[in-house]
Structures are given as structure tokens and as C-alpha cells.
VOPAGU-2260 file (C-alpha; in pm, 1 decimal, decimal comma):
REM VOPAGU-2260
SITE   aa  ch    i         X         Y         Z
SITE  MET   A    0   -3917,3   -1558,5    -959,5
SITE  TYR   A    1   -3797,5   -1480,9    -617,9
SITE  GLU   A    2   -3949,4   -1685,2    -271,6
SITE  SER   A    3   -4170,5   -1375,2    -194,8
SITE  GLU   A    4   -4351,4   -1453,7    -542,2
SITE  ALA   A    5   -4318,2   -1830,3    -504,5
SITE  ARG   A    6   -4504,0   -1793,7    -152,3
SITE  LYS   A    7   -4813,1   -1682,3    -318,0
SITE  LEU   A    8   -4853,7   -1971,3    -516,9
SITE  ASN   A    9   -5191,4   -2154,6    -504,0
SITE  LEU   A   10   -5046,5   -2488,9    -501,3
SITE  ASP   A   11   -5281,1   -2765,3    -634,5
SITE  THR   A   12   -5245,9   -3082,8    -406,7
SITE  ALA   A   13   -5605,0   -3247,4    -529,0
SITE  HIS   A   14   -5585,2   -3605,8    -605,1
SITE  ALA   A   15   -5768,9   -3580,3    -946,8
SITE  SER   A   16   -5535,4   -3300,2   -1053,3
SITE  LYS   A   17   -5372,3   -3299,9   -1368,8
SITE  TYR   A   18   -5052,9   -3215,3   -1190,8
SITE  TYR   A   19   -5090,6   -3585,5   -1020,7
SITE  ILE   A   20   -5233,6   -3762,1   -1357,2
SITE  PRO   A   21   -4960,6   -3922,7   -1587,3
SITE  HIS   A   22   -4898,3   -3759,6   -1921,3
SITE  THR   A   23   -4984,9   -4101,3   -2081,6
SITE  TYR   A   24   -5350,2   -4038,2   -1964,2
SITE  GLY   A   25   -5352,8   -3674,6   -2006,6
SITE  GLY   A   26   -5213,2   -3501,0   -1704,3
SITE  TYR   A   27   -4879,0   -3326,9   -1681,8
SITE  ASN   A   28   -4684,1   -3595,7   -1440,4
SITE  LYS   A   29   -4408,3   -3852,7   -1573,6
SITE  TYR   A   30   -4464,2   -4119,5   -1279,0
SITE  VAL   A   31   -4658,9   -4425,7   -1290,6
SITE  ASN   A   32   -5062,3   -4463,5   -1255,6
SITE  VAL   A   33   -5266,9   -4670,9   -1014,2
SITE  LYS   A   34   -5407,7   -4938,9   -1225,7
SITE  ASP   A   35   -5712,4   -4998,1   -1018,5
SITE  GLN   A   36   -5807,8   -4631,5   -1038,8
SITE  LYS   A   37   -6054,7   -4524,3   -1290,8
SITE  THR   A   38   -5911,5   -4150,1   -1305,9
SITE  HIS   A   39   -5578,8   -4313,1   -1372,7
SITE  SER   A   40   -5406,4   -4117,8   -1111,9
SITE  LEU   A   41   -5066,4   -4165,9    -993,8
SITE  LEU   A   42   -4911,2   -4403,9    -746,4
SITE  PRO   A   43   -4943,4   -4206,8    -435,3
SITE  ASN   A   44   -4581,8   -4182,5    -324,8
SITE  CYS   A   45   -4373,8   -3913,9    -235,0
SITE  THR   A   46   -4188,8   -3892,5    -571,2
SITE  GLY   A   47   -4515,7   -3843,1    -773,6
SITE  GLY   A   48   -4618,9   -3603,0    -533,6
SITE  ALA   A   49   -4291,1   -3418,3    -543,6
SITE  PHE   A   50   -4276,0   -3393,4    -909,3
SITE  GLY   A   51   -4653,8   -3253,5    -922,1
SITE  LEU   A   52   -4536,8   -2961,4    -693,9
SITE  ALA   A   53   -4209,6   -2911,0    -885,7
SITE  LEU   A   54   -4403,5   -2856,2   -1222,1
SITE  GLN   A   55   -4610,6   -2579,7   -1028,6
SITE  PHE   A   56   -4315,9   -2413,1    -904,3
SITE  MET   A   57   -4144,3   -2447,1   -1249,3
SITE  GLN   A   58   -4479,9   -2284,2   -1369,9
SITE  THR   A   59   -4510,1   -2550,7   -1652,0
SITE  THR   A   60   -4728,0   -2845,5   -1738,8
SITE  GLU   A   61   -4476,7   -3001,1   -1977,1
SITE  TYR   A   62   -4289,8   -3284,2   -1766,9
SITE  THR   A   63   -3981,2   -3278,2   -2012,9
SITE  LYS   A   64   -3898,7   -2912,0   -1884,5
SITE  VAL   A   65   -3843,8   -3064,8   -1530,3
SITE  ASP   A   66   -3522,1   -3231,6   -1486,4
SITE  LEU   A   67   -3593,0   -3456,1   -1197,1
SITE  PRO   A   68   -3533,7   -3841,0   -1238,8
SITE  ARG   A   69   -3809,0   -4106,1   -1281,8
SITE  ALA   A   70   -3692,6   -4343,8   -1002,9
SITE  ASP   A   71   -3684,8   -4404,6    -645,7
SITE  ALA   A   72   -3632,6   -4116,0    -406,4
SITE  GLY   A   73   -3315,3   -4252,4    -289,6
SITE  ASN   A   74   -3183,8   -4173,1    -676,9
SITE  TRP   A   75   -3291,4   -3814,3    -682,0
SITE  TRP   A   76   -2994,5   -3662,1    -509,9
SITE  LYS   A   77   -2715,6   -3784,1    -752,6
SITE  ASN   A   78   -2934,5   -3822,2   -1063,3
SITE  SER   A   79   -3110,6   -3490,4   -1080,4
SITE  GLY   A   80   -3040,7   -3180,9   -1311,5
SITE  TRP   A   81   -3094,9   -2933,5   -1047,1
SITE  GLN   A   82   -2830,5   -2786,2    -861,5
SITE  GLN   A   83   -2758,2   -2950,0    -520,1
SITE  SER   A   84   -2737,0   -2711,2    -208,0
SITE  LYS   A   85   -2708,8   -2734,2     170,3
SITE  PHE   A   86   -2927,8   -2455,3     200,9
SITE  PRO   A   87   -3294,2   -2420,6     153,8
SITE  VAL   A   88   -3490,1   -2208,0    -106,2
SITE  ILE   A   89   -3872,4   -2235,0    -162,4
SITE  GLY   A   90   -3962,9   -2457,9    -425,4
SITE  ALA   A   91   -3643,0   -2705,7    -365,4
SITE  ILE   A   92   -3656,0   -3084,2    -314,6
SITE  CYS   A   93   -3547,4   -3197,9      13,8
SITE  CYS   A   94   -3362,4   -3571,9     -24,8
SITE  TRP   A   95   -3320,9   -3834,6     222,9
SITE  SER   A   96   -3162,7   -4189,6     195,8
SITE  ASN   A   97   -3219,5   -4483,7     383,0
SITE  LYS   A   98   -3185,7   -4860,9     346,4
SITE  GLY   A   99   -3485,9   -4858,4     117,7
SITE  ALA   A  100   -3634,6   -4628,0    -146,3
SITE  GLY   A  101   -3543,5   -4306,4      41,9
SITE  HIS   A  102   -3759,1   -4034,4      83,1
SITE  VAL   A  103   -3829,8   -3650,7    -107,1
SITE  ALA   A  104   -4029,8   -3359,5     -36,2
SITE  VAL   A  105   -4079,1   -3017,5    -153,1
SITE  VAL   A  106   -4016,3   -2705,8      52,6
SITE  LYS   A  107   -4327,6   -2482,0      73,6
SITE  ASP   A  108   -4184,0   -2195,8     273,0
SITE  VAL   A  109   -3869,0   -2107,1     439,9
SITE  ILE   A  110   -3871,0   -1896,9     809,0
SITE  ARG   A  111   -3547,4   -1659,9     777,9
SITE  ASN   A  112   -3371,8   -1429,4    1044,9
SITE  SER   A  113   -3324,0   -1069,3     980,8
SITE  ASN   A  114   -2989,9   -1165,8     831,2
SITE  GLY   A  115   -3135,3   -1425,4     584,0
SITE  ASN   A  116   -3039,6   -1736,6     728,8
SITE  ALA   A  117   -3286,7   -1997,0     719,2
SITE  THR   A  118   -3431,5   -2102,6    1051,8
SITE  ALA   A  119   -3719,2   -2353,9     989,2
SITE  VAL   A  120   -3844,5   -2507,5     660,3
SITE  GLU   A  121   -4206,6   -2617,5     582,6
SITE  THR   A  122   -4226,8   -2890,6     338,0
SITE  VAL   A  123   -4531,7   -3053,7     147,1
SITE  GLU   A  124   -4493,3   -3422,2     170,4
SITE  SER   A  125   -4680,5   -3747,9     -15,1
SITE  SER   A  126   -4754,3   -4069,0     119,0
SITE  ALA   A  127   -4923,5   -4372,4      27,0
SITE  PHE   A  128   -5161,2   -4396,7     308,7
SITE  SER   A  129   -5448,0   -4197,3     251,3
SITE  TYR   A  130   -5533,8   -4154,6    -105,9
SITE  LYS   A  131   -5827,1   -4407,9    -175,0
SITE  GLY   A  132   -6144,5   -4203,0    -216,9
SITE  LYS   A  133   -6023,1   -3878,6    -137,9
SITE  ASP   A  134   -5698,3   -3659,0    -102,2
SITE  TRP   A  135   -5372,4   -3837,4     -94,6
SITE  ARG   A  136   -5114,7   -3672,3     125,1
SITE  SER   A  137   -5000,4   -3472,8    -124,2
SITE  GLY   A  138   -5100,7   -3151,2      82,3
SITE  LYS   A  139   -4983,5   -3288,6     430,2
SITE  THR   A  140   -4744,3   -3002,3     602,5
SITE  TYR   A  141   -4446,1   -3074,6     795,2
SITE  LYS   A  142   -4217,9   -2833,8     983,7
SITE  TYR   A  143   -3836,5   -2865,4    1029,4
SITE  ASN   A  144   -3591,8   -2683,8    1254,7
SITE  VAL   A  145   -3280,6   -2618,8    1027,3
SITE  ASN   A  146   -3047,2   -2443,4    1276,6
SITE  THR   A  147   -2844,4   -2773,7    1275,7
SITE  GLY   A  148   -2798,7   -2776,5     898,2
SITE  THR   A  149   -3020,4   -3086,6     866,2
SITE  LEU   A  150   -3376,6   -3211,9     809,2
SITE  THR   A  151   -3389,0   -3486,8    1106,3
SITE  LYS   A  152   -3652,3   -3771,3     986,5
SITE  SER   A  153   -3601,4   -4088,4    1185,5
SITE  GLY   A  154   -3455,8   -4389,9     985,3
SITE  TYR   A  155   -3326,2   -4158,3     703,8
SITE  THR   A  156   -3000,5   -3946,3     619,5
SITE  PHE   A  157   -3055,4   -3611,6     479,1
SITE  GLN   A  158   -2880,0   -3540,6     183,1
SITE  GLY   A  159   -2945,0   -3191,3      89,9
SITE  TYR   A  160   -3167,8   -2986,6    -112,3
SITE  LEU   A  161   -3214,8   -2989,5    -496,0
SITE  LEU   A  162   -3273,9   -2604,8    -599,9
SITE  CYS   A  163   -3557,8   -2512,3    -853,0
SITE  PRO   A  164   -3416,6   -2349,6   -1120,2
SITE  ASN   A  165   -3725,2   -2100,3   -1129,3
SITE  VAL   A  166   -3723,0   -1998,4    -774,3
SITE  LYS   A  167   -3438,6   -1769,6    -613,1
SITE  ALA   A  168   -3396,2   -1635,1    -264,0
SITE  ASP   A  169   -3519,5   -1292,5    -180,6
SITE  PRO   A  170   -3243,4   -1046,4    -164,7
SITE  VAL   A  171   -3093,4    -986,0     187,3
SITE  LYS   A  172   -3166,7    -648,5     350,8
SITE  ASP   A  173   -2925,8    -482,1     583,4
SITE  GLN   A  174   -2688,7    -771,9     587,3
SITE  LEU   A  175   -2481,5    -749,6     853,4
SITE  LYS   A  176   -2087,3    -667,1     773,6
SITE  VAL   A  177   -1783,1    -547,0     954,9
SITE  GLY   A  178   -1803,1    -214,3    1101,5
SITE  ASP   A  179   -2173,6    -210,7    1160,3
SITE  TYR   A  180   -2313,6     -70,5    1462,7
SITE  VAL   A  181   -2553,0    -352,7    1649,5
SITE  GLN   A  182   -2734,0    -387,0    1968,9
SITE  ILE   A  183   -2712,4    -739,4    2134,1
SITE  ILE   A  184   -3042,0    -890,2    2181,3
SITE  ALA   A  185   -2959,0   -1238,0    2267,1
SITE  SER   A  186   -2673,3   -1428,2    2431,1
SITE  GLY   A  187   -2380,5   -1555,4    2235,7
SITE  ASN   A  188   -2067,0   -1746,4    2332,3
SITE  SER   A  189   -1694,3   -1670,9    2431,4
SITE  ARG   A  190   -1588,4   -1899,1    2134,9
SITE  LYS   A  191   -1676,5   -1874,9    1785,8
SITE  ASP   A  192   -1743,2   -2250,2    1780,7
SITE  GLY   A  193   -1957,5   -2224,3    2063,6
SITE  LYS   A  194   -1757,2   -2446,4    2274,7
SITE  GLY   A  195   -1673,3   -2156,6    2526,6
SITE  LYS   A  196   -1881,2   -1974,1    2802,8
SITE  VAL   A  197   -2204,2   -1802,4    2733,6
SITE  SER   A  198   -2169,8   -1444,5    2634,4
SITE  LYS   A  199   -2442,6   -1242,6    2729,5
SITE  GLY   A  200   -2428,8    -849,3    2703,0
SITE  ILE   A  201   -2788,9    -817,6    2619,2
SITE  GLY   A  202   -2863,4    -473,6    2575,2
SITE  TYR   A  203   -2510,5    -365,3    2464,8
SITE  LYS   A  204   -2422,1    -140,8    2154,1
SITE  ARG   A  205   -2109,2    -280,1    1996,1
SITE  TYR   A  206   -1952,0    -307,9    1671,9
SITE  ILE   A  207   -1888,1    -594,0    1432,3
SITE  LEU   A  208   -1529,4    -676,7    1428,7
SITE  LYS   A  209   -1468,4    -973,8    1234,1
SITE  ILE   A  210   -1703,9   -1241,5    1049,2
SITE  PHE   A  211   -1636,2   -1612,6    1036,7
SITE  PRO   A  212   -1895,8   -1728,3     790,3
SITE  LYS   A  213   -1830,9   -2121,5     871,5
SITE  GLU   A  214   -1850,8   -2092,2    1237,6
SITE  LYS   A  215   -2151,2   -2166,7    1464,4
SITE  TYR   A  216   -2136,1   -1807,0    1617,2
SITE  PRO   A  217   -1979,9   -1603,5    1307,5
SITE  TYR   A  218   -2010,7   -1260,6    1439,2
SITE  GLN   A  219   -1720,7   -1103,3    1650,9
SITE  VAL   A  220   -1851,1    -823,0    1846,1
SITE  GLY   A  221   -1703,9    -564,5    2062,9
SITE  SER   A  222   -1594,3    -217,8    2139,3
SITE  LYS   A  223   -1466,0      34,9    1861,7
SITE  LYS   A  224   -1118,9      -8,1    2030,1
SITE  GLY   A  225   -1124,7    -364,6    1955,2
SITE  THR   A  226   -1223,8    -541,8    2292,0
SITE  ILE   A  227   -1397,3    -833,8    2240,9
SITE  THR   A  228   -1759,0    -879,5    2408,6
SITE  GLY   A  229   -1811,5   -1228,0    2227,1
SITE  TYR   A  230   -1924,8   -1401,5    1933,4
SITE  TYR   A  231   -2305,9   -1425,0    1822,0
SITE  GLN   A  232   -2551,9   -1543,7    1557,2
SITE  ALA   A  233   -2712,7   -1299,4    1318,9
SITE  SER   A  234   -3049,9   -1360,3    1504,4
SITE  ALA   A  235   -2864,3   -1232,6    1827,5
SITE  LEU   A  236   -2781,4    -886,6    1659,2
SITE  LYS   A  237   -3008,3    -579,9    1566,3
SITE  LYS   A  238   -2849,5    -352,8    1347,9
SITE  LEU   A  239   -2876,7       9,9    1444,1
């Protein structure tokens, strides 16, 4: 399914849900139970929570169909069967490492600009601090700015995203390409690496002359004759 469909899923994050009960006790999850809980619910940490949400994005109740490791979060990045990526898609697993057990979370939503590039992600994260008696924090949402390409969490190193095999990004409409006639709606830079002077030109109508996909300001914009106005990000350009 596409992200637009995944966004509509009614994710179950309740403590007593079968998504968070081990399969050995009649649930769907493959993680360990809390021995002092009559419900045999999971040990409420990030891995069990992420696995329960992964089941839902995979649209299955069979834990054997979700190729994620039964291990500490710090081991997921290198030991998962899911594709590694530096670009987020809904349903993906965010992975961090640290000196301890690491951390994982699940991408609930991706905020994209008009060119399809991610500008922020919303995650659902689980923790062991509030499960007794009520919900554990399987439903706590965080929002990260991803313009830098990483998800900053104090004390952790971001490794990347494990892409859910059942979810793919929506097709990008009106993707910018060389030759497109655009209007500049935000400032850019005189250099594509962003180390030059600010290029304004807001309101100008120009053409995309070249595209440098790996640069901070990938779109070289200028007149039809080739006179360069500046370099811009996709969010600074409106296709006409």
C-alpha cells in the first residue's frame, strides 16, 4: 500500500491488545512477557512496541511474517530483513545506537514538501515508564525535523530507517526537472553547497537549468539564456 493508505490505518496501541501480547500467551508478538502481569503483556520497551506496530503496518497477525530481530534495539539495524534507507517512509523503523541497548521507533507519518522530499517525521515510541495499570507508552508521538537527514536524540546516534516491505511512498506529482518554468518563493544560495551568499530573487520567474541531487541547494535556477540567479531547494520553487 501507499503512504496515503497507511496514514489511514487505525493503529492499536492499547496495553491489553494482542499486538502487545506474546504469541506464547495467545497474542501476536514475539517479544517477552512481563512475568508479574496477569495479562501476560509484553515487557514494555521500545522493541516490543515497535514490533506490535510493525505487525499492523504489515497487516498481519503472524509474527513469523515480520522479519525483524528478537534482540535489543541496537541490533536491529544490522540484523533486520527490512531494507535499510536514509529516507523515511510511513511504517519504517527508526534505529539509534548508543553505549547501551539502543532505541527504535516507528514512523507514523511523514511530512513532505511539494517535490516529495521529507521535511519532518512523526514517530510512535514505547518506553518502560508508564505501563503499570494503564497504557504503556506505545502511543506517545514525537516529531523530528529531518532537513538535516538525521533524527537527533540526545545520547544516541541515528543509524537510519528500516523500510516496511508493505508500505511505499506516494508517487510524486509534478516533480521538478530541468527546463521547468518556476517562481522563486523563498531564498536560496549563491552556491549549491550552501556556503555562499543568500540568493533572494523571491517573486522572480525563472527556469531550472541544472539539478545536483546530492547538494544542499540542488536546483540551479536562472534565465532562459543561462544567466544563473542562484541555487534553491525544492520548497523554494513553485512550478508554473
